[in-house]
VOPAGU-2260 file (C-alpha; in pm, 1 decimal, decimal comma):
REM VOPAGU-2260
SITE   aa  ch    i         X         Y         Z
SITE  MET   A    0   -2622,8    5022,0   -8495,4
SITE  SER   A    1   -2623,9    4740,2   -8243,2
SITE  ASP   A    2   -2874,0    4716,6   -7957,4
SITE  ASP   A    3   -2588,5    4751,3   -7707,1
SITE  LEU   A    4   -2472,5    5075,8   -7862,6
SITE  ALA   A    5   -2826,2    5204,0   -7887,2
SITE  ASP   A    6   -2879,7    5147,5   -7516,3
SITE  THR   A    7   -2590,6    5384,3   -7434,1
SITE  THR   A    8   -2747,9    5668,7   -7630,1
SITE  SER   A    9   -3072,5    5853,5   -7571,4
SITE  PRO   A   10   -3371,2    5625,3   -7499,7
SITE  ARG   A   11   -3685,9    5647,7   -7714,3
SITE  ASN   A   12   -3876,7    5792,7   -7419,6
SITE  PRO   A   13   -3688,6    6096,2   -7283,2
SITE  LEU   A   14   -3815,5    6011,8   -6932,8
SITE  ASP   A   15   -3650,6    5666,4   -6941,4
SITE  ALA   A   16   -3290,3    5647,7   -6829,6
SITE  PRO   A   17   -3054,3    5448,5   -7054,4
SITE  LYS   A   18   -2990,6    5093,2   -6941,0
SITE  ARG   A   19   -2622,4    5111,7   -7031,5
SITE  PHE   A   20   -2369,8    5382,7   -6950,7
SITE  GLY   A   21   -2058,1    5445,9   -7156,8
SITE  ARG   A   22   -1725,5    5488,7   -6980,7
SITE  ASP   A   23   -1711,7    5861,1   -7055,4
SITE  SER   A   24   -2062,6    5926,5   -6921,3
SITE  VAL   A   25   -2148,1    6099,2   -6594,8
SITE  GLU   A   26   -2351,1    5794,2   -6489,4
SITE  PHE   A   27   -2048,1    5564,6   -6519,5
SITE  ALA   A   28   -1837,2    5801,8   -6310,3
SITE  ARG   A   29   -2108,2    5840,5   -6046,1
SITE  THR   A   30   -2149,0    5463,6   -6013,4
SITE  ALA   A   31   -1775,1    5402,2   -5982,9
SITE  SER   A   32   -1750,9    5681,8   -5724,8
SITE  PHE   A   33   -2038,7    5531,6   -5527,8
SITE  PHE   A   34   -1863,1    5194,2   -5522,4
SITE  ASP   A   35   -1540,1    5356,6   -5398,9
SITE  ALA   A   36   -1718,3    5568,2   -5138,2
SITE  THR   A   37   -1906,9    5270,5   -4995,2
SITE  PHE   A   38   -1588,5    5067,3   -4957,1
SITE  SER   A   39   -1421,5    5368,5   -4794,7
SITE  ILE   A   40   -1706,4    5420,1   -4547,5
SITE  ALA   A   41   -1715,3    5049,8   -4459,0
SITE  ALA   A   42   -1341,1    5052,7   -4388,6
SITE  THR   A   43   -1374,3    5368,1   -4179,2
SITE  LEU   A   44   -1663,6    5226,6   -3976,2
SITE  LEU   A   45   -1439,2    4943,9   -3860,4
SITE  VAL   A   46   -1294,7    5184,7   -3606,2
SITE  VAL   A   47   -1624,5    5186,4   -3415,4
SITE  THR   A   48   -1559,0    4821,1   -3330,4
SITE  LEU   A   49   -1279,6    4950,0   -3104,5
SITE  SER   A   50   -1355,6    5117,3   -2771,9
SITE  SER   A   51   -1115,8    5354,5   -2599,1
SITE  GLU   A   52   -1347,8    5417,9   -2304,6
SITE  THR   A   53   -1315,3    5071,2   -2152,2
SITE  THR   A   54    -948,7    5026,1   -2241,4
SITE  ASP   A   55    -683,3    5020,6   -1970,6
SITE  TRP   A   56    -407,0    5236,9   -2117,7
SITE  SER   A   57    -185,8    5217,0   -1809,1
SITE  ASP   A   58     -37,6    4873,0   -1870,2
SITE  TRP   A   59      64,8    4689,4   -2187,5
SITE  SER   A   60     -40,6    4347,5   -2064,2
SITE  LYS   A   61    -386,1    4467,5   -1958,7
SITE  PHE   A   62    -423,4    4664,1   -2280,7
SITE  LEU   A   63    -338,8    4368,3   -2503,5
SITE  GLU   A   64    -544,5    4126,4   -2296,1
SITE  ALA   A   65    -851,5    4346,1   -2331,6
SITE  GLU   A   66    -807,2    4475,6   -2686,7
SITE  TRP   A   67    -622,5    4200,2   -2872,6
SITE  PRO   A   68    -939,9    4030,8   -3009,7
SITE  SER   A   69   -1080,7    4363,9   -3128,3
SITE  LEU   A   70    -753,1    4478,9   -3283,4
SITE  LEU   A   71    -702,9    4148,8   -3464,2
SITE  SER   A   72   -1060,8    4152,7   -3595,8
SITE  PHE   A   73   -1012,6    4513,4   -3708,2
SITE  ALA   A   74    -692,2    4425,7   -3893,5
SITE  ILE   A   75    -845,3    4122,3   -4065,8
SITE  SER   A   76   -1152,1    4313,3   -4180,6
SITE  PHE   A   77    -951,6    4613,4   -4296,8
SITE  VAL   A   78    -742,8    4386,5   -4516,8
SITE  VAL   A   79   -1057,7    4209,4   -4642,0
SITE  ILE   A   80   -1234,2    4533,1   -4735,2
SITE  CYS   A   81    -924,7    4680,2   -4901,7
SITE  ALA   A   82    -868,9    4357,5   -5096,9
SITE  TYR   A   83   -1223,8    4359,1   -5231,3
SITE  TRP   A   84   -1207,0    4729,6   -5309,1
SITE  TRP   A   85    -890,6    4664,8   -5510,7
SITE  ALA   A   86   -1059,0    4373,1   -5690,1
SITE  ASN   A   87   -1358,2    4594,9   -5771,6
SITE  HIS   A   88   -1129,5    4878,5   -5880,2
SITE  ARG   A   89    -947,0    4646,4   -6119,5
SITE  LEU   A   90   -1274,1    4508,3   -6253,9
SITE  VAL   A   91   -1418,7    4853,6   -6324,6
SITE  ALA   A   92   -1091,2    4949,1   -6495,1
SITE  THR   A   93   -1153,9    4676,3   -6754,5
SITE  LEU   A   94   -1506,2    4793,6   -6837,6
SITE  ASP   A   95   -1612,0    4998,5   -7136,6
SITE  THR   A   96   -1974,0    5018,2   -7024,2
SITE  MET   A   97   -2192,7    4961,3   -6720,1
SITE  SER   A   98   -2542,7    4819,7   -6736,5
SITE  SER   A   99   -2836,4    4836,2   -6499,0
SITE  ARG   A  100   -2789,0    4465,6   -6418,5
SITE  PHE   A  101   -2423,5    4523,5   -6333,6
SITE  VAL   A  102   -2513,1    4815,3   -6106,7
SITE  ALA   A  103   -2782,0    4604,8   -5934,3
SITE  ALA   A  104   -2534,6    4320,8   -5877,7
SITE  GLY   A  105   -2284,4    4574,3   -5746,9
SITE  LEU   A  106   -2536,6    4706,1   -5495,6
SITE  VAL   A  107   -2593,8    4353,1   -5366,3
SITE  MET   A  108   -2218,9    4315,0   -5321,4
SITE  LEU   A  109   -2196,7    4648,5   -5138,6
SITE  GLY   A  110   -2479,4    4541,0   -4910,1
SITE  PHE   A  111   -2262,1    4258,0   -4783,1
SITE  VAL   A  112   -1956,2    4485,8   -4765,1
SITE  VAL   A  113   -2126,4    4734,7   -4533,1
SITE  LEU   A  114   -2222,2    4448,5   -4300,5
SITE  LEU   A  115   -1854,9    4372,8   -4233,1
SITE  PRO   A  116   -1813,8    4632,0   -3954,6
SITE  PHE   A  117   -2112,8    4473,0   -3778,1
SITE  THR   A  118   -1984,6    4115,7   -3798,8
SITE  THR   A  119   -1633,1    4236,6   -3717,0
SITE  GLY   A  120   -1770,7    4383,5   -3395,4
SITE  GLY   A  121   -1907,8    4041,1   -3309,0
SITE  LEU   A  122   -1563,6    3885,9   -3345,6
SITE  GLY   A  123   -1405,7    4152,9   -3128,0
SITE  ASP   A  124   -1668,9    4123,6   -2854,8
SITE  VAL   A  125   -1590,6    3757,6   -2785,3
SITE  ASP   A  126   -1442,3    3702,7   -2438,7
SITE  SER   A  127   -1379,5    3417,9   -2198,4
SITE  ARG   A  128   -1748,5    3400,7   -2108,1
SITE  THR   A  129   -1868,1    3327,4   -2460,7
SITE  SER   A  130   -1774,5    3061,4   -2711,8
SITE  GLY   A  131   -1773,4    3297,8   -3009,7
SITE  GLU   A  132   -1946,5    3040,5   -3230,3
SITE  VAL   A  133   -2217,0    3274,9   -3357,4
SITE  ALA   A  134   -1963,6    3551,7   -3425,8
SITE  ALA   A  135   -1729,0    3322,6   -3620,8
SITE  VAL   A  136   -2010,7    3173,0   -3828,5
SITE  GLY   A  137   -2164,7    3514,0   -3898,3
SITE  TYR   A  138   -1833,9    3664,1   -4007,0
SITE  ALA   A  139   -1744,6    3367,0   -4226,7
SITE  LEU   A  140   -2084,2    3380,6   -4395,8
SITE  ASN   A  141   -2049,9    3755,8   -4447,1
SITE  VAL   A  142   -1708,2    3730,0   -4615,4
SITE  ALA   A  143   -1824,1    3436,4   -4827,5
SITE  MET   A  144   -2119,5    3638,0   -4957,2
SITE  VAL   A  145   -1894,5    3933,3   -5041,4
SITE  SER   A  146   -1673,1    3692,1   -5236,1
SITE  LEU   A  147   -1958,9    3524,1   -5421,4
SITE  SER   A  148   -2120,6    3856,4   -5512,1
SITE  THR   A  149   -1783,5    3980,8   -5641,4
SITE  MET   A  150   -1761,1    3673,5   -5864,0
SITE  THR   A  151   -2114,9    3744,6   -5983,5
SITE  LEU   A  152   -2000,3    4086,3   -6108,4
SITE  VAL   A  153   -1739,8    3917,9   -6328,6
SITE  VAL   A  154   -2006,1    3692,8   -6480,4
SITE  VAL   A  155   -2257,9    3974,7   -6530,5
SITE  ALA   A  156   -1994,5    4191,2   -6700,6
SITE  GLU   A  157   -1914,8    3907,7   -6941,9
SITE  ARG   A  158   -2276,9    3823,8   -7021,3
SITE  GLU   A  159   -2369,6    4188,8   -7065,9
SITE  ARG   A  160   -2062,1    4243,6   -7285,5
SITE  LEU   A  161   -1933,6    4529,8   -7073,3
SITE  TYR   A  162   -1557,9    4472,5   -7104,2
SITE  ARG   A  163   -1337,5    4698,9   -7314,3
SITE  ILE   A  164   -1176,0    4392,5   -7467,8
SITE  PRO   A  165   -1417,6    4096,0   -7460,4
SITE  PRO   A  166   -1256,0    3806,1   -7270,4
SITE  THR   A  167   -1281,3    3446,9   -7386,6
SITE  ARG   A  168   -1490,1    3197,5   -7191,4
SITE  ALA   A  169   -1166,1    3034,1   -7079,0
SITE  GLN   A  170   -1040,0    3365,2   -6941,0
SITE  VAL   A  171   -1363,3    3419,0   -6748,7
SITE  ARG   A  172   -1344,8    3065,4   -6606,0
SITE  GLY   A  173    -983,4    3126,4   -6510,6
SITE  LYS   A  174   -1077,0    3447,4   -6331,1
SITE  LEU   A  175   -1354,7    3273,9   -6137,9
SITE  ILE   A  176   -1123,9    2988,0   -6041,4
SITE  ALA   A  177    -871,9    3240,2   -5908,0
SITE  LEU   A  178   -1144,6    3385,9   -5684,1
SITE  ILE   A  179   -1318,9    3067,6   -5571,0
SITE  ASP   A  180   -1090,5    2976,2   -5281,6
SITE  THR   A  181   -1208,6    3256,2   -5052,0
SITE  PRO   A  182   -1578,6    3161,1   -5039,6
SITE  ILE   A  183   -1488,9    2790,9   -5019,2
SITE  VAL   A  184   -1250,5    2839,4   -4725,1
SITE  PHE   A  185   -1488,9    3062,1   -4531,8
SITE  LEU   A  186   -1791,5    2841,1   -4597,5
SITE  LEU   A  187   -1596,6    2530,9   -4494,1
SITE  SER   A  188   -1496,5    2709,5   -4173,9
SITE  ILE   A  189   -1861,9    2712,3   -4068,0
SITE  PRO   A  190   -1896,2    2334,3   -4012,0
SITE  ILE   A  191   -1545,9    2335,0   -3862,6
SITE  THR   A  192   -1661,5    2600,0   -3615,0
SITE  LEU   A  193   -1978,1    2410,5   -3531,0
SITE  VAL   A  194   -1798,8    2077,6   -3480,1
SITE  LEU   A  195   -1455,2    2170,3   -3343,8
SITE  GLY   A  196   -1520,8    2518,8   -3208,1
SITE  PRO   A  197   -1466,4    2880,6   -3318,0
SITE  VAL   A  198   -1092,3    2875,3   -3252,2
SITE  TRP   A  199   -1038,8    2601,5   -3510,1
SITE  GLY   A  200   -1284,1    2770,8   -3740,9
SITE  ARG   A  201   -1075,4    3088,7   -3737,4
SITE  TYR   A  202    -751,8    2897,6   -3779,6
SITE  SER   A  203    -899,4    2739,4   -4092,5
SITE  TRP   A  204    -906,3    3087,0   -4253,1
SITE  LEU   A  205    -527,1    3065,7   -4268,0
SITE  LEU   A  206    -570,1    2809,4   -4547,3
SITE  LEU   A  207    -608,1    3109,7   -4777,9
SITE  ALA   A  208    -232,8    3162,7   -4749,7
SITE  VAL   A  209    -192,0    2830,4   -4932,7
SITE  THR   A  210    -499,0    2816,8   -5155,4
SITE  GLY   A  211    -445,0    3166,4   -5295,7
SITE  GLY   A  212    -130,4    3069,1   -5482,4
SITE  VAL   A  213    -272,7    2735,5   -5593,5
SITE  VAL   A  214    -596,6    2866,8   -5743,9
SITE  GLY   A  215    -409,7    3164,2   -5888,3
SITE  ARG   A  216    -180,9    2938,1   -6088,4
SITE  LEU   A  217    -470,5    2711,2   -6185,0
SITE  GLY   A  218    -677,0    3009,4   -6298,2
SITE  ARG   A  219    -394,2    3141,3   -6515,4
SITE  ARG   A  220    -349,9    2796,6   -6669,6
SITE  VAL   A  221    -720,8    2765,6   -6749,2
SITE  ALA   A  222    -721,2    3115,0   -6894,4
SITE  GLY   A  223    -423,1    3028,1   -7111,9
SITE  ASP   A  224    -198,1    3289,9   -6954,6
SITE  VAL   A  225      84,2    3039,7   -6887,9
């Protein structure tokens, strides 16, 4: 019996929890449910970044002038959170086992996810009296850390041998390449924001519309899928 298999069964000390949880175990299901619930709560909390009390509902122009930044920030963050939930959902679907290291790395990732409503509120609060530099930098750093911690989960799963079907090193590199554009774009937007201003920093996020397809094809080529 291998050490990995032994870790998924009863530990030598009955008071010690196993360090690895098989897919059919209660612990695996509870962890996956916790991941899903945290993403769901983070997405729901985005609504608190919107305020109906100070909104002028009597006129479209006044409504959009006052709420457009908040609505746009809400939409961006909702898409971001849903995209990372879907990525996490797909990752967990490929696992046969979870380990304590994987769960710990997942908690770090969730810590950055639950910060998104806070940094989203900063983006929405920007008005003509403020430059929005701090908000743009904070949000970009937040999204970049969610991205990097998501990539860390892929690496931990490979090193801990958690996948149902063990991927090759090339396939893992290809997966990481396909994910690398998001943290790069958001981290590069920080110096752009500091030098050219927050408007240009936010516009730089649109590069993801181009880089996503490029790194996706490159990742598949490295993985040998094309």
